[in-house]
C-alpha positions as CSV (number, residue, x, y, z in Angstrom):
1,E,59.7,-103.1,-87.9
2,T,60.7,-100.0,-90.1
3,R,58.7,-97.0,-90.8
4,D,57.2,-98.3,-94.0
5,G,55.6,-101.3,-92.1
6,R,57.9,-104.1,-93.0
7,L,59.2,-106.5,-90.6
8,W,62.8,-107.4,-90.7
9,L,63.9,-111.0,-89.4
10,A,67.5,-112.2,-88.9
11,G,68.2,-115.7,-89.4
12,T,71.2,-118.1,-89.7
13,E,71.3,-117.6,-93.6
14,G,70.9,-113.9,-93.6
15,A,68.2,-111.3,-93.1
16,A,64.7,-111.4,-94.6
17,W,61.7,-109.0,-94.6
18,I,58.0,-109.3,-94.8
19,A,55.4,-106.6,-95.6
20,P,52.3,-107.6,-93.7
21,E,49.9,-105.4,-96.0
22,H,51.0,-107.6,-99.1
23,L,50.2,-110.9,-97.5
24,P,47.2,-112.6,-99.2
25,R,44.1,-112.8,-97.2
26,N,41.5,-115.8,-97.4
27,R,38.4,-114.0,-98.3
28,V,36.2,-117.2,-98.8
29,A,34.0,-118.2,-95.8
30,P,34.3,-121.9,-95.2
31,P,30.9,-124.0,-95.7
32,V,29.5,-125.3,-92.5
33,Y,27.8,-128.8,-92.4
34,I,26.0,-130.8,-89.6
35,L,27.4,-134.2,-89.4
36,A,25.6,-136.0,-86.7
37,V,23.1,-135.5,-84.1
38,T,22.9,-137.8,-81.0
39,A,20.1,-137.6,-78.9
40,G,19.3,-139.9,-75.7
41,G,22.2,-142.0,-76.8
42,R,20.8,-142.7,-80.3
43,S,22.4,-141.4,-83.5
44,L,19.8,-139.6,-85.8
45,D,19.8,-138.2,-89.5
46,A,21.1,-134.8,-89.3
47,G,19.7,-133.7,-92.7
48,A,15.8,-133.6,-91.7
49,P,14.0,-131.9,-89.0
50,L,14.1,-134.0,-85.9
51,N,11.1,-135.1,-83.8
52,L,12.5,-136.4,-80.8
53,P,10.5,-138.7,-78.1
54,A,9.1,-137.5,-74.9
55,G,11.4,-137.2,-72.1
56,T,14.6,-136.4,-74.2
57,Q,16.7,-134.2,-72.3
58,D,20.2,-134.3,-73.8
59,L,21.3,-133.4,-77.3
60,Q,24.9,-133.6,-79.0
61,I,25.4,-132.1,-82.3
62,A,28.6,-132.6,-84.4
63,Y,29.6,-130.1,-87.1
64,T,32.4,-129.2,-89.4
65,A,33.6,-126.7,-91.9
66,P,36.1,-128.0,-94.3
67,S,39.2,-125.7,-95.0
68,F,42.0,-126.6,-97.0
69,T,44.5,-123.7,-96.1
70,M,44.4,-124.0,-92.4
71,P,42.0,-126.3,-91.0
72,E,43.2,-126.0,-87.4
73,R,42.4,-122.4,-87.2
74,V,38.6,-122.6,-88.5
75,R,36.6,-121.1,-85.5
76,F,32.9,-122.0,-84.7
77,R,30.0,-120.3,-83.0
78,Y,26.4,-121.8,-82.3
79,R,23.3,-121.1,-80.7
80,L,20.1,-123.1,-79.9
81,E,17.3,-120.8,-80.5
82,G,14.7,-121.3,-77.7
83,V,17.7,-121.9,-75.1
84,D,20.7,-119.6,-76.0
85,D,20.0,-115.7,-75.9
86,D,23.4,-115.2,-77.8
87,W,26.0,-117.0,-79.7
88,R,28.3,-119.5,-77.9
89,D,32.0,-119.3,-79.1
90,A,33.1,-123.0,-79.5
91,G,36.6,-121.9,-80.7
92,T,38.1,-125.0,-82.8
93,R,35.6,-127.5,-81.1
94,R,33.5,-129.3,-83.4
95,T,30.7,-130.6,-81.1
96,A,27.9,-128.9,-79.2
97,Y,26.4,-130.2,-76.1
98,Y,23.0,-129.6,-74.4
99,T,21.6,-131.3,-71.4
100,Q,18.3,-130.7,-69.4
101,L,16.3,-129.6,-72.5
102,G,12.6,-129.4,-71.8
103,P,9.8,-130.1,-74.3
104,G,9.4,-127.7,-77.1
105,R,10.6,-126.5,-80.7
106,Y,14.4,-125.5,-81.2
107,R,16.6,-124.4,-84.0
108,F,20.5,-125.1,-83.9
109,V,22.5,-122.8,-86.0
110,V,26.1,-123.1,-86.3
111,G,28.6,-120.8,-88.1
112,A,32.3,-120.8,-89.0
113,A,35.0,-118.5,-89.7
114,N,38.3,-119.3,-91.7
115,E,42.0,-118.3,-90.4
116,D,41.5,-114.7,-91.5
117,G,38.1,-114.3,-89.6
118,V,35.6,-114.4,-92.5
119,W,32.4,-115.8,-91.1
120,N,30.1,-117.8,-93.1
121,A,26.8,-115.7,-93.0
122,T,24.4,-118.6,-93.5
123,G,25.7,-121.5,-91.5
124,A,24.1,-124.7,-91.1
125,T,20.8,-125.4,-89.3
126,V,18.7,-128.3,-88.0
127,D,15.2,-128.2,-86.4
128,V,14.5,-130.0,-83.4
129,A,11.2,-130.8,-81.7
130,I,11.1,-132.5,-78.3
131,A,7.5,-133.8,-77.3
132,P,6.4,-133.3,-73.8
133,T,5.7,-136.1,-71.4
134,F,2.3,-136.6,-69.8
135,V,3.5,-134.8,-66.6
136,Q,4.8,-131.7,-68.9
137,S,1.5,-131.7,-71.1
138,A,-1.2,-129.1,-71.0
139,P,-3.8,-131.4,-70.0
140,F,-1.8,-132.7,-67.0
141,K,-1.2,-128.9,-66.0
142,A,-4.9,-128.2,-66.3
143,L,-5.8,-131.3,-64.2
144,C,-3.6,-130.1,-61.4
145,A,-5.1,-126.6,-61.6
146,A,-8.6,-128.1,-61.4
147,A,-7.6,-130.3,-58.5
148,L,-5.9,-127.2,-56.7
149,V,-9.3,-125.2,-57.2
150,A,-11.3,-128.3,-56.0
151,A,-9.1,-128.6,-52.8
152,A,-9.2,-124.9,-52.3
153,W,-13.1,-125.1,-52.6
154,L,-13.4,-128.4,-50.2
155,L,-11.2,-126.5,-47.5
156,Y,-13.5,-123.5,-47.7
157,R,-16.4,-125.5,-47.4
158,L,-15.0,-127.6,-44.4
159,R,-14.0,-124.3,-42.5
160,L,-17.7,-122.9,-43.3
161,R,-19.3,-126.0,-41.8
162,R,-16.9,-125.9,-38.7
163,A,-17.9,-122.1,-38.3
164,T,-21.7,-123.0,-38.7
165,L,-21.6,-126.0,-36.3
166,R,-19.7,-123.6,-33.4
167,L,-22.3,-120.9,-33.9
168,R,-25.2,-123.4,-33.6
169,S,-23.5,-124.8,-30.6
170,L,-23.0,-121.4,-28.9
171,L,-26.7,-120.3,-29.9
172,Q,-28.1,-123.7,-28.4
173,E,-26.2,-122.9,-25.2
174,R,-27.4,-119.6,-25.0
175,A,-30.9,-120.6,-25.9
176,G,-30.7,-123.1,-22.8
177,E,-29.4,-120.5,-20.6
178,R,-32.3,-118.1,-21.5
179,E,-34.7,-121.0,-21.0
180,R,-33.2,-121.9,-17.6
181,I,-33.5,-118.1,-16.6
182,A,-36.9,-117.9,-17.8
183,R,-38.0,-121.0,-15.8
184,T,-36.3,-119.6,-12.8
185,L,-38.5,-116.4,-13.3
186,H,-41.6,-118.0,-13.8
187,D,-41.4,-120.1,-10.9
């Protein structure tokens, strides 16, 4: 490397130099597309918002970003809003996998960068909604809470009844003892 920033290379046919500051840069961000969505082993249309059936837990999303200069150097990052707090760096991998998803609404966002690190600002998105099973639904949770309150109330009543019976027994015993003493004194 010389003082002016040129890199000199020696080869079998002579010497050559490269000026890195004069190398052309790709300033165009690659467009990003979601190709396919698979949930619960079924392929779904990636172009529309997805309403998945209750009990769906796994999600696989395939995406791409075409590049005609260096497609092998396109990098990806993605996140599933509602699950991921930050972006996940996927490198050159073109599929995102999620397992153990619960019911709710999610938005998958994917972005890509070209070989010179220029990121696509908008990326591609798909909205996903997973319906809850009966066990995951609000009425079931309310029913469980009501059953818990009823069980606690029944336990309280049972304990109160036992204490009342024990006190009655003690009072009857004492009353019997007083009666016996009173009869003895009277005689």
